N, C-alpha and C positions, 0 to 999 in steps of 0.2 A: 542263475537263479534270479539275480537282480532284475534282469530284463523281463523275465516271465512273470515276476510278482508285479512289477510296475504296469505292464500291460494288463494283466488281470484287474489290477485295482482300478485303472481307467474304465475298463469294460464294466465292472460291477458298478462303479460310480455312475457311468451314464445309463446303465439299465435300472439301477434301483434308487439312486440318489444317496447323498450322504448320510441321511438318517438311517437307511436300511443297510448301509455298508457293513459287510461282515468280513472280518479277518478270516473266520472259518472258510467262508465261501471262496475268498482270494486265494487261500492255501490250496484248497481243493482245485481251483482252476490252473494255478501255477504249478500244481503238483509238488508241493513242498510242505513241510510241516508247520503248523501255525507258530510253534516255538521258534523256528527259524526266522520267521517274519518279526516277531517280537524282539528277538536278540539283535536283529539289524536295525530295526526302525524304532523300537521301544513302545510306540503307541499309534493309533490310527491318525492322528493329525500329522505326525511326521511322515508316515506312509503316503498319505493323500498328497501333501505338499511335494514330496519327492517325485511321485507319480505325474502330478500335474506340471511340474518343472520339466520332466523328461519328455512329456508328450508335446508340450508347448514349443520345446526346442526343435521338434520335428514339424509341427504344424505352422510355426512361426519362426523360420530361420532368420538369420541376420543376413540380408542380402548385400552384395557387392557389385552393383551395376556399373560403378564408375561415375554415377551421377547422384548427388544428394537428393534431388526431386524424385528420381525413380526409385532409389532405395527406401524413401519415406513412403511413396506410394505403394511399392510392393509390400512394405511392412503393413501398412493400413489394410491392404487388400486381404493379407494372410489373417489379420486379427479380425476383420469383419466376418471372414468365412468361418473362423473358429466361433465367433459369437453367435453365429446363425446355426450351430450344430448343437447336438446333445453335449458334447464336451464343453462348449462355451456356456451353456445354460447351467450346467453344474459347476463349472468354474465360478460363475457370478454367485451362485448359491453358496458356495464354500467361502468366498470372499466376504459375503454378507453375515456369516454365522459369527455370533459373538460367544456361543457357548462351547463350541468344540475347537475352534481355532483361535490362538492367542495373537496378540499384537506381534509377537516374535515370529510366529509362523507366517504371518502376513508379510512382515518386513522381509523375511528370508526369500519368500516367493518373488516380491516385486523388486527388491534389490538385485536379485539375480536376473530377472528379465530386463530391468532398465540398464544394469551393467552390460549385458549382451548387446542391447540395442544401441548403446552409447558408442559402440565400435563404428556405427555408421557416421557419427560426428567426428570421431577421431580421424577417419579417412578423409572426410569433407574438409577438415581443417588442414590436413597435410596437402590437399590439392589446392587449398587456398579459396574454397567455396564457402567458408563459414566465418562469420565474424569471430573474433577472439573474445573469449569471457562468456560464451553462451553457456548457460546451465543446462546441461544435457538432460538430467532428470526432469526439470521443469518443462523442457521442451517436450519430452516424451509425454508427460502427463497432458499437456496442451494438445498434443496430437490425438492421443486416444480418449481423452475426456468426452468429445462429442459422440464417439461411437457408443460409449456406456450411457451417455444421456439419451440417445435415441433408443437404445435397447431397453433400459430401465424405466424411462419416464415418457417420452414423446412417442415411442413406438414408430417413429418415422423411418423410412427405408434408409439402407446404407448403400446407395448405389454408386456407380463410378464417378458421376459428376459431383456428389458430395465429398467423396474421398479426395478427388483432385482439388475442390475448393478448400478443403481443410489444409491439405499440404501447401497449396499456394499462399494461404493466410498465414501460416506459420513461416514459411520461407521468406515471405516479406519482412519479417521481423528478425531473422537470423542469418540469412544469406548475404554474402558480400554483394554489394551492387556493382554491376558493370560499370567501368569508368565512363562510358558515354552517357550513362543515365545519371551518375552522381555529379558530374563536373559540368558546369555550364560551358558553352561554347564561347571563347573569348570574342569580344567585339573589336572590330578594327578601330584604331585610334584615328581622329580626324586631325 
């Protein structure tokens, strides 16, 4: 039941938007009773947040390529693809809503997403690729912020070159520098 309801919720959200989202329509598509949805989720906001978390887990998986740069680039590619879809458009609309979704709803969504993505940094730290003490959540905000800025304000494209530049800029601040670059070559004494 849970999977069919969550899939139906995302489908209805992408087709109708959050304002016209109807629990009745979701129940019909998922072939369950409305009361079952209300019993499990309580209200529309809880259902939408759960549905979006479920779908974003599929659309933006946490990669494990063995390279911090590739993991971050793969993540940004996935996020850019979602933002360029009906799902992403509605995700942004939901995030901007002040009347339907509480700060707690937003925090639940973003804490979940950031916690999942922080596994990239845990693995990088274990490999010795990440400076110690890096604020994982702030780094994730720094990575994805330009995507939302371009989507919402400047409408500039999110092409591969832009994504690589964003990742490289962030890596310059968080990655461990190779010994040859960080240590000057000793001079011979006279």
